[in-house]
N, C-alpha and C positions, 0 to 999 in steps of 0.2 A: 504493500500500500504506500502511496505517496506520503511524504511528510505532511503532518496535519496542517501546517501553515501553507502548504502548496495546494490544498483543496480549493475548489471553487465554493462559493456559498451554497450553490445547489447540491454539490456533492456532499458537503458537510451536513446539510439537512437530511439527506438520505441515510448517511451513516448514523446520525443521531437517532433517527426514526427507527433504524434497524437494531439499535442498541449496541452497535459495534464500537462506539466511542461515546464518552460522556461529555456534557457541557464543561465540567471541571477540567477534564483532560485537554479539551480543545482550547479552553481559556488559558490554561497553564502553558501550553505550547506557544501561544501568541505572546504571553507576557515574557517568556524567555527570549523570543525573537525581538521584542521591543528593547529589552535590556542590552542585547547584542548590537542593536542598531541605533544607539543614542547619538552616534556621530552624525546621523542624518538630521537631527534636530526637528523631527517630524511632529513631536508632541510638545505642547506647553505644559500640560498637567497629565500625569499618569495616575490611574485609579486602580491599582492592582487589588487592594483589599475589597473594594466595592465590586470589582469584576468577579472575584472568586465567590463572594456572597451571592451575587446575582446568578452565577452559574450553579451554585448549590441549590438555590431555590428553583432554578429551571429543571434540574435533574429530578427534584422532588415532584414538581408538577407533572413531569413526564411519567414518573412512576404511578402517579394518581390518575393517569389517563387524560390529562389536560395539556394541550400544547398550542402555542400560537404560531403564526406564520414564520417568525424568526426565532423560534424557541432554541435557546442555547447558542446562538450565533454571536461570536465576539465582533463588535464593530467599534469604530472610532467616530467621534463627533467633532466637527469643526468648531473651534472655540469662538463661534459667533452665536451659538445656540445657548440660551440660558438653561442651566441645569441646576435644579434645586440641590443646594448643599455642596456643589462643586464649583470651584473658582471659575469665573467667566471673565475673560480679559479683552476679547476682540483684538488681541495682540498689541494692546496699547497701554502705555503707562498710566493714562488717565483713568483706567478702570482697575488700578492697582488695589488688590485686596477685596474686590467685589465678589461676593458669594450670593447668587440669586436666591430669594425665598420662594421661588416658583419655577415651574418647568415649562419649557416651550412646548407647543402643541405637537410639533414633529417628533421631538425626543420622547414625549409622553406616549405617543402612539407606538414608537419603536419599543419602549420598555413594556408596554401592554402586549406587544406581539412576541415578547420573550427574549428580545435581544440583550446582549451583555455589553456593558460600557467599559471599554479598555482605557479611555481617557479622552482628552481634548487636544485636537491637532492645531498646529501652527498655521498662520495665514498672514497675508499682507495686512497691515494695520487697518482696522475697520473695513477690510475687504478692498482696500484701495491699492491696486497694483496688479501687475501681470507676471511677476517673477518670484513672489514670496521673499522679497529682500527688504521690505519696509517694516517688518515686524520688530516690535520693541524687544523681542526675545531672540533676535538674530535670524539670519537667513536659513532656509531649508535647503539641504543638499539633495539633488536628484540622484536616486540610487543607480541611474543609468550612466553616471559619470564614468568615463573610461579610467581604469586604475592608474594609467600613466600620466593623466592630466593633473597638474598641481592645483588648478583652480576648478572648483566644482561647477557643474552645470546647474541651472535653476530648474525647479520642478514646475514652473508656471505659477500663475496666481489668479485669484487670491487663494484658492483652495489647494495650495501647494502642499501643505502638510498632509491633508487627506489623500491627495494623489500619491505622494511619496510613500505613505504608510501602506496603501493598498498595493502599490507596485512592489514594495520591498517585502511583501507577505507578513506585515505586522498586524493585519486585521483582514477579515473576510469582506468587508465593505466599510464605507464611511459616508457621512453626510457632507455635502458641500452646499454652497450658495452661489448663485450665478446672477450677476447684475449686468455685465456686458460680455461675459464669456468665461467667468471665473470657475466654472466646473469643466467646460469643454476644452479650453486651452491647456490647463494642467493635465487633463486626461490624455490629450494628444502628446504632450511633452513626456509623460511618464508611461506611455504604452498601456493604458487601461481604458475602460469604458466610462463615460460620464454623461449623464442625462439632465438637461434643463427642462423641466416640465412646462406646460402652458402656465402663464401667469395666472394665479388663482387656484391652481390644482393642489398645491400644498400650502398649508397655513403659514403666515408670516408671524403669528403671535409668538413672542418670546425670542425672536431673532433680532439681534442688535442691528438697527437699521442703518443702511447706507443711503440708498435711493429708493424710496418706498414704492414708486410706480414701476420699478424694474426688478428689485430683489426677488428671488425665487429659490427655495430650497430644492435640492435634488440628490439622487444617489450617485455614488462612485464605487465601482466594483471592477472585477476582472473579466466579466462576460456580460453580454446583453441580457441573458436570462437572469443573472444575479441582480442587475439593475432593475429589471422588471419586478422581481420579487421584493426588493427593498422599496420601490416606489409604491407597490401595493400596500405596504405597511405604513408608509409615510403620508399618503394622500388622503383626502376626504374633507368634507365641509366642516368649517369651524365657525361657530357663531361669534367667537372672540376676534375674528378677523373680518372686517367689513369687505375686503376684496376677495374673500374665499368663495369659490364657485360651489354652488349647491348641486352637485352632480354625483351620480353613482361611481364607485371605484370598480373598473373592469378587472377581469382576470388577465392581467397583462402577460404574466409568465406563460400562460397557455396560449393566448392569442398571438404572441410573438412568433410562434412556431409556424404560422401560416406561410403560404407561398407568396412570392412577389410577381408571379406570372400574371401579365395583364395590367400591372400597375404602370402608370405613366410617371417617369422620373424627369424632373426639370434640371437643366444645367444652365445656370445664369451666366450670360456672356460677360456681365460687368464684374464678375469675381476673378477674371483674369487680370490681376493687378500688375501694373508696370513693375518690372524688376523681380517678379515672382520667380523663385528658383525653378529650374527645369525639373528637378526631382519632385517638387510639389505638383507641378502640372502633369507630369507623367503618372503620378499616383492617382490623381483625379481622373485622368483618362482611363486608367486601369480599373478604378472603381465603377465607372460607367460601363466598361466592357463586362465586368463581373455581373452587374445587374442585368445587362442585356442578355448575357448567356443564361441567366436564370429565368428569362422570359419577360422581363420588363421592357417597356418602350422608352427610349431615351429621347428627350425633346429639348432643343435649345429654347430658353426663355429669356425675357428681359426684365430686370429690376432696375429701372433707370435712375432711381434716386439713391442707389447704393452708395455712390461717391459722397453723398452728404451725411451718411450715417455716423461716421466718427465725429465730425464737428458737432452734429446734433447731440450725440451722446455726451460729449464733453462740455456741453452747456447744461443739458437737463440733469445729468447725474450730479455734478458739483452743486447745482442750485438746490437740489433736494438734500444733499449732504450738508450744505450750509445750514439748512433749517433743522435737520435731524440732530446734528451734533451740537446745536445750541444748548441742549440740556446738560452737557458736561461742563459744569462750572465750579466743581469742588464743594458745592453746598450740601448735596444730599447723599452722594455715594462716590467711591473711588478716591482718586488723588486730590489732595488739597494743599496748596502752597500758600501759607499765610503772607499777606501783604500789609502795607501800611493802612489801607482802607479796603472797602468792599470791592471797588473797581480794580484796585491793584491786586487783590486776591484773585479775582477773575482772570486778569491778564497773566499773572504768574502761573496760575494753575493750568490754563490752556496753553500757554507758551511752552511750559516744560512737559505737559502731559501729552500733547499731540506731536507726532513726528513730522518731518519735513514735507512728505507727500500729502499727508492729511491737511496740514496748514495750507499748502498750495491749493488744494481743491476747495477748501473752505473759502479762501480768498477769491478764487475764480467764481464760485457760486454766489458769494455775497455781491460781487461786482455785477454779475449779469442780472441779479434781482434788484439792484439799486435803482433809485429814481433816475430817469433819463436813459437807462439801458435796458430796462425790463421789456419794453416793446421791441427794441432793436435786436435783442438777443434771445431772451427766454421765450417770448410769445412766438417769435419767428421759428425757433427751434421746435416748438410744439406743433406748428403748422407743417413743418418738414417731416416731423415724426409721423403725422397722419398720412402724408404722401407715401412714406416708406411702407406703412401698413397697407395702404391701398394698392401699392405695387404687388405685394404678396397676395392680396385678395384676388387681383386679376389673374395672377399666375396660377393660383389654385383652382381657377375655373377650367384650366387645361391640363394640369398635372396633379398627381396625388402626393408627391413628396419632392423635395429639392435636394440635390447632391452638390456639395462644395468641399474644398479643403477645410480643415478646422483651423489651422494656423499657417502663417506665411513662411514658417521656418521650423526646424527642429529646435530643441532646447539650446539656449546660448549660455555663455559662462557668467557666473556671478560677477557683477560689476561692469559687464560689457556695455550696458546701455543705461547705467545709473545716472550719468550726467546729461542725458538727453531724454527728457520726459516725452517728447513727441515720438521719438523712435520707440520708446517703451509702449506708448499708447497704440502704435500701429500693430502691435501684436494681436489686437482685438478686431482687426479690420474685417475678418470673415465671420466673427461671432456676434458683433454688436447689432447688425440689422435684425436678426431674429429676436434679440432682447427688446429692442425698441418696439417691435410688433407684438411682443408677448407670446411668441410661438414656441412650441416644443421643439427641441433640437438635441441631437445625440452625437457624441464623438466616439468613433470606433477605431482602434488601432489597426492599421492596414499595411504597414511596411516599415522599412528602416531607411534612414538617410545614408549618404555615402560614408558618414562617420559612424554608422552603426547605432544611431539614435532613433527612437520611435517617431512615426508620423501618423497622423489621424485623418480620417475623412468624416465630414459632418453631414447628417441627415436632418432636414428641417421639414416639419409637417404643418398641417392645418391646426387651428386652435382646438385643443382637447382631443386631438387624434394621435395620442401617444402610441396607440396600437400599431398604426401604419409605420410610424417612425421606428419603433422597435422591430417590426417585421423586416423593414428594409435594412436596418442595422444588423440584424441577425444574418441576413443573406450576405452582406459584405463580410461579416465575421467568418462565416463558413468558407467563403471563397478565399479570403486572405490567409486563413489558417495561421494566425499570428501566435506562434508558440515561443517566441523569444522571451527571455527573462533578463532582469538587470544583472550586472556583473557580480559574480561571487555567489549567486543564488542557485545555480544549477547543481542539483544533487545534495543541497543542504538538508539537514535533518531537523525534525521538530525538537 
């Protein structure tokens, strides 16, 4: 039998159900893996005692004939989800010492499904970044970094800790959040599967907010089936979230096994960005060929407002962040730096509590919302956002799903783009349009770069049609047969 940490989530469920392994054994194997891999800095907070206690309760429930969808499955939680009694930092100094007195809806659903909490994963501060280098707890190292390289590769961001943990076999799945690509891009960089559901599919209650009209929780795992199982546990209507969709939760794991024969797959001509590496374009063409061979019809489509997506995103998202992050003032929770008076305390706390990238985005957001600029920037960006959504609406009159690259490159080195925020922002060029339109989108590992680093393909679907997205993603997964693992993991033992 494979090492316990090399199982997929679906395989682990079958072994647990058959009594061939216990939740405690599975959890202990992953806790040992986490200890061995602390150099990756994937976790901010480890919770081994809580994990073992949850695993023991899971084994007891199973003996009593009761089991949930994720019964006994060890997972990791991005440290943007409030977890009752467990430190929650959003990777920022400003939340230093914050221990939530309540549970986010998504994590509550996961615990009710029987999942086991291994700990809280690292991320870009307040989810603002594309490389997981802005965390107050230091950067995350991509487990795919070639051993001969002195500088580590980034895992992508903001959900880089979750992506690295899944890729390095430290957990069977992890939660992420996606605002402009923060699940899909790190999934591509780390060679795993990442799904951003339709906006409103998963509750935002208890998730530390970045940009409220864009933030969406989603699963990260090693296979499409594993993501489907996780999403089934995470999704559902929540009266505590006014943007939550009151829709039934399908059997995604079962539905994703369907064929793609007869589906119409759109290939948007605008996604052929200037300067895009040949290996990205070749992989995209290969993905289309795989789907055509499986019986799908490939159609070229046009999304004419795509080129405005990035500037639109970097007006809307910082504007919402400026509003959301106003609550962190040192008065009620987290860091407090005493000043000479109230205003000085505010300034010192926010100046020392927020990192450089967060301060930059707050300033951009405050600027575009200020008198004299609101109409010129923010309102205009909202109008363009509507145009981007209308482009997708028209496209989906002719196709069932859209295929694109996930990211314009493989993982780059830590520090390589730190001094050029525009270059860093361009990492989201393929993922941002679906976020602005609120659409479901999936990244699937499909090949390796010339340097031996993972590359992903993205599938975008109609609103609330995760079923088709997962089905197309599974077809790509089967054709790509991506069995590569990060350096040093082949043949490792539990």
